[in-house]
C-alpha positions in Angstrom: 39.0 -6.4 28.6 42.8 -7.9 27.8 43.3 -11.3 26.6 46.0 -13.8 27.9 47.3 -16.6 26.1 49.2 -18.7 27.2 51.9 -21.1 24.7 50.7 -24.9 23.9 53.7 -26.1 25.6 52.9 -24.8 29.0 49.9 -26.3 28.6 51.2 -29.7 28.3 52.0 -29.6 31.7 49.3 -27.5 33.2 45.6 -26.2 32.2 46.4 -22.4 30.8 43.3 -21.7 28.8 43.2 -18.2 27.2 41.6 -15.6 29.7 40.2 -12.4 29.4 40.7 -9.6 32.4 41.4 -6.2 33.8 44.5 -4.6 34.7 46.3 -2.1 34.5 49.6 -3.9 34.2 51.2 -7.3 33.1 51.0 -8.8 36.9 47.5 -7.3 37.9 46.0 -9.2 34.6 47.6 -12.6 35.7 46.7 -11.9 39.3 43.2 -13.3 38.9 44.3 -16.3 36.6 47.1 -17.5 39.6 44.6 -17.2 42.2 42.8 -19.6 40.7 45.6 -21.8 39.3 48.6 -21.6 42.0 50.2 -24.6 39.4 50.5 -22.1 36.5 51.7 -19.2 38.7 54.8 -21.6 39.9 55.6 -22.4 35.9 55.8 -18.8 35.2 56.8 -17.0 38.4 60.0 -17.7 40.9 60.2 -17.8 44.3 61.2 -13.8 44.7 58.1 -12.7 42.5 59.8 -12.3 39.1 59.7 -13.9 35.9 61.4 -17.2 35.4 64.3 -17.2 33.8 62.7 -19.2 30.9 59.3 -17.1 30.5 59.0 -14.1 28.2 56.1 -12.3 27.8 54.8 -10.4 24.8 52.5 -7.3 25.0 50.4 -6.1 21.9 53.6 -7.8 19.7 56.5 -6.2 21.8 58.8 -8.5 23.7 59.0 -7.8 27.7 60.1 -9.2 31.0 58.3 -6.7 33.1 55.2 -7.2 34.9 54.6 -3.8 35.6 54.3 -2.9 32.3 51.5 -0.9 31.6 48.3 -2.4 29.3 45.4 -1.1 27.9 42.0 -2.7 28.4 42.4 -4.2 24.8 45.7 -5.4 25.2 46.9 -9.1 24.3 49.7 -11.0 26.5 51.0 -14.0 25.6 53.1 -15.8 27.7 55.6 -18.4 26.5 58.0 -20.6 28.0 61.4 -20.8 25.6 62.4 -24.5 25.2 65.8 -25.6 25.2 67.8 -28.5 24.3 70.0 -30.4 22.2 
């Protein structure tokens, strides 16, 4: 099963422990996590179903913003929210 890890910054605002999930795409892997935690979904996904502007994904070490990207059963997905400020 794929492993989904959320940045510690997100964990300060909403519960988002690591998950082991099945799915052929990033979206399919995130779906059961978001179903159990709609508040987390709101931090990651906008009203049009796309990643929010300041969210980036790493799939097996490669940066992506594509929710439809294919994953392997042993993939690691890291979900990061960019920090900004001065």
